[in-house]
Steps between C-alpha positions, in 0.01 A plus 500: 500500500387866542748608231386237251142630517588875468347639181398859597697830447870516580617684815504873515194507276699429184303308236677253271492644150544346163870586514554298821600138453283233668596429856657148562493351851801301612284232682297390192670207314519495121373228268836317491534502876137364538577212261823404688311523838186292405622246234561216756141516619367505145719207399387304803135562428542379141684177612227419753237557231687266259528226761125516585405492137729207428359298800145566374577385153678182618213413739247555225685276255530226772125508564415484130736198458329326790813502717368695790690560825635185665648474846853355491413296814190342354495124538498269199141403569397866480663574166280486195542187286484515123197307364583192291238587236727743311868479427741772614610779282850351489630146549697466824853359471510595134791676345258728309232738617280381216303186575594204268254421219191304615545582863148653507323165459379289784615141476346366824400603854432303821379599843528312834350604830602502869363606832564872567703587812706176508875526559578353155320797330814715554717222339265471206516873440874521514531210256243654265686839493826322412331309226309792355658657192731216411573477128583155364691521170417256212658164571603594847429283807319654797611390844271589796772477756739716293246776448329500845822422693552377853211519747670652807411735783745749361299510181177566689359148523333385823425156654179343363363139460691298249471133390778276632429133417156422622474789744474874508767695690581868546786594275643835371354558156203266547236562235739589218380182316171683446698725258674207329169304470314804354778554252502128412133516399553814291787323321293177472205683340728710277643188335860578589758223539514383866853369570533429872224479762401296796158507679470527876525181711137549597213685328370835625160627395654840389619333179346286227572125548805395299568859383738670731867540569688485833823706539771519768810708472747404359440140407136452404426727209232555231629571152346549156620604155360780283450309175261759351767665285408843658575661836265405789429755778381378841261713694410417861238694712323432823213607724451429872379144413607408143799476273494538123779413257468596134729435203519748210645443162405280201302179550645207302262218574137440571471310830248228603514332837347196668525361850430154641316437823717435804588134546727269709399652826718462815360541846649756734642443850474700827782643709568713806776752445684709755691821436442863405498436128209255518194585295175294555357317193171329435653227282428395144544194274777476253416429127624503149367699211586558130476820299536521120589802294443504123671766290358588159609728217257594223258230630757222478641324806870574551551295817319352796657503843419305816568638847476229766491594870509292816388677817585351835242492787478796743544380854248603764707699734429609859742740662599432861 
């Protein structure tokens, strides 16, 4: 270190003249040696800078697109749900990334409500997510059971009250009929061809009288046909206490509906039930009701349909 800093006169009092060559010290590396010695550190610093810059840009793009960070362990209830008021940028289950023509138009929408925090809320949300984004081709028949699939524990469903005859019992997937009933009303108001449906054995206040569809996998299904001549996109969204199903595409008919008053009442009975699956019930009379749907095109009636429903009485149940 002392030699590297020596700049004064040479030993024995001799001064370096113009004829003397510059003194070169053996412990000072040249430019080539410095490059070889330091290039790994320089390359590493550049790589780290590139990674940080890329991460920053990706995060910025995600925030602008509204994606935001999402925990992979977030539950289904915590994940954001797309609103049903606007169609998605691309039609799910479509072979093309471009939405089919007319998919931006709202055909119909319907909302049903439920009590927040009930066990069936989870089942409703699972069914809604499976339904959301389904694209029904022109002339195709939609099957609720085929699209939503089995309601099992392995698919995330939990036990919740379900209608069995004239009683309510806990069953895996209970409450899924809220999804089919909400879809039924969207299809009903949209004027689409209803092919196969069956109401519940007893009426529940969550649905309009005579306008609902019960389902049970795999036998009891709700089916309808897309007779609009254009693709129909199904959107399903939910809150903590409501479910909304909307149909997007091209409306074919103008729809008018009428409903009768309930008639032919049947009194209910009382029962004491034992067992862990028992659910107490207050009881309610059975009745019949008729609903008419009139389809019009350019102001002219195309057809008039009658939907007749017979509801059985709800037993008054006391659990022992």
